[in-house]
N, C-alpha and C positions, 0 to 999 in steps of 0.2 A: 862299310866294313871292308877290310882288305885282309889278305892272307899270304903266307909264304909257305912253300913246301920244302921240307928239310929231310932228304933221304937219310935214313939211319940204319945201322946194323949191316952185316954182310949181305942181307937179303934186300938192301936198298928199299926199305919200307918208307912210304911217303907220310912221315909225320907232318902235321900242319900246325902252324902258328896263326891263329885267327885274332885280328885286332879290331876292336870297336873304336871308331873315330868319332869325335876328336879326343875322347878321354884317354886313349892309350891303354885301356884295360884289355887283357888278352886271355885266350884259352888255348890249350895245346890238345890236339887230337892225336891219340895213339903214339905216345912217346915210348917206342920200343927199345930204346937204348941211346947211348951217346948223349946223355943229358947235359954234359958240359957244352957240347956243340949247340944244343937247343937253347941253352941259357945264353950263350954267346950271341946267337942271332937275335934273341929278345933284347939283350943289353944294347947291341948295336942299333936296334930300331927304337930304343928308348921307351919300351913298353913294359907293363907290369902284368905278369901271368897271375891270374886269380883262380884258375880252375883247370883240371885235367879231365878230358872226355875220352872214353874208350868205346870202340866199336865191338871188340870181342877180345877173347882171352889168349890168343896165340902169342908166343913169346916175342915175335918181331913187332908186335903192336902194343904189348902191355908190360914188357919186362922192366922198363925204366919208370913206370908209373909210381910204384911204391917209394922208390928213392927220391924221385922228383917231388912227390907230395911231402915227404918228410923234410927235405931241404928247404922248401919254400913255405911250408905250413899251410898248404892249400888243399881243398877237397878233390876227391876223385868221384866223378859221376859216370855211371855206365860201367860195363854194358848191362845186358839183361841178366837177371839172377841165374839163368840157366848156364851162365859161364863160370859160376863159382868153382866148380871142380877144375876147370882149366886154369884159372888164376892160382888156385892152391897148388897146382902141379907145375908152376913156372920153373922151379929148380930142376925138376925131371926133364922138362922140355929143353932146358939149356944143356943138360948133359947129353941128351939125344942128338942135338944139332951142333954141339961144340960151341955154344954161346956162353958168355959169362952168366953165372947163376942169377936168374931174376928173383926178386923178392916177393913172396906171396903177400897179399894185402886183402883187406875187405873194403870195397868201395863205400864212400860215405852215402851214396845213393844209387840203388839199382834203377834202371830205366826200362820202360815198357812202351808199347804202342800207344801213341797219342800224348805222351809226356812232352814237356818242353824244358829246355835248359836256357839259362840266361848268363851272360857275362857282359860287363859294361852296359851298353844300351841295346844289345843284340839279343835276339831270341832264335833258337834252333829247335825245329820240330824233330821228334823221334819217331822212327818207323822200325818195328821189329821185323827183321828179314832173315829168318833161319834158312839153313841149307848148307852153307859153308861150315857153320857151327850152329848149335841149337839156339844160342842166345845172341846171335849177331844182330846189331842194330845199325842204323844209318842216321846221319844228321842232315837236316835240310834247312837252309837259310832262304826263306821265301822271298825276302826283299830283294836279294840279288840273284835268285834263281840258281843257287849253287848247292850241291849235295856232296857230302863226304860218305862214301859207300864202303870203305874198308875193302874186304876181299869178296864182296858179293858180285861185283861186275868190274870188268876191265875193258880197255879199248881193244875190241876184237876178240874178247874171250870172257870167261866167267870164272868164278872161284872154284877151286878144287873141292871135291866132295869125298875123297878117299880117306880122309882122316877121321878119327872118332867124332861122332856127332854130325857128320856130313851126310847129306842126302840130295842127290841130283834133282829129283822131281820137285822137292821142296824148294831148292834154290831157284829153279826156273820159275816156279809159281811166285816166289818172293819178288823176283825181278819184274814179272809181268803184272802182278797185282799191286805191288807197293811202289815200285819205281816209275814205271811208265805213266801212271796217272798223274804224276807230278808235272809232266809236260815235256814235250820234245826239245824245248829250248834250254832245259836245265843242263848246266855244265857240271860234270862230276869229277871229283878227285878220288881215285881209287887207291888201294893200298900199295900198288906197285905200277910203274909205268906211267905213260902220259895221260893227260886229261882227255875227255871226250864229252859228247852230249848224248842224252838219252835218245834223241831223234836219230843221230848217226848210228847208234847201236841197233836201234829198231830196224834200220834199213840194211845194215851191212854185217852185223855180228852173226857169225854162222851158228852160234848156239841159241840165240834168242830172236833172230830177225823175224819180223812180222811180214808174211807174204803179201799183205795188202800194201806194203810200202815199196814193193819192188816194181 
């Protein structure tokens, strides 16, 4: 499997295009906007998008999902059903942050801890990681040791918890109990900023560093 990161929206949210090789079947994680740009990347790569996957319901991650689903006639899977209110509030979120109005939608499938999603020949594992929002999930590709963590964890930081549904202690528990057990060598793509590894963050991240690693 290969992937490309496509920063979208004024928030430069890391939308990802995941491609199953050699079939060229693809999935898009967190199309927060600029769907024409996302489609242009897919067309240039010669791949077929067959599924949309969402980590959570904030506008910079989910605002383009409904429109992209309608345009391509493909399903939306995720996030957790605890995100329903956030998804239905996408137009309000847009007004609050000066974004184009996102289109509310109902995912074709809500996801929960232990679920898996498939596209092409690939399988992604789902972990429920609340804290940034109540229904935040992450996707883990075990074969390549890669995780898409949305706004749970960043290189050198963690997700904000001052928005509705956020809770700092819950977020830290999600990182330590759900992400760290996946392995230090796992590379993660966060919702914003550069990639890192869980091992690097366990050693150096001031919010979640493990003293045993110092």
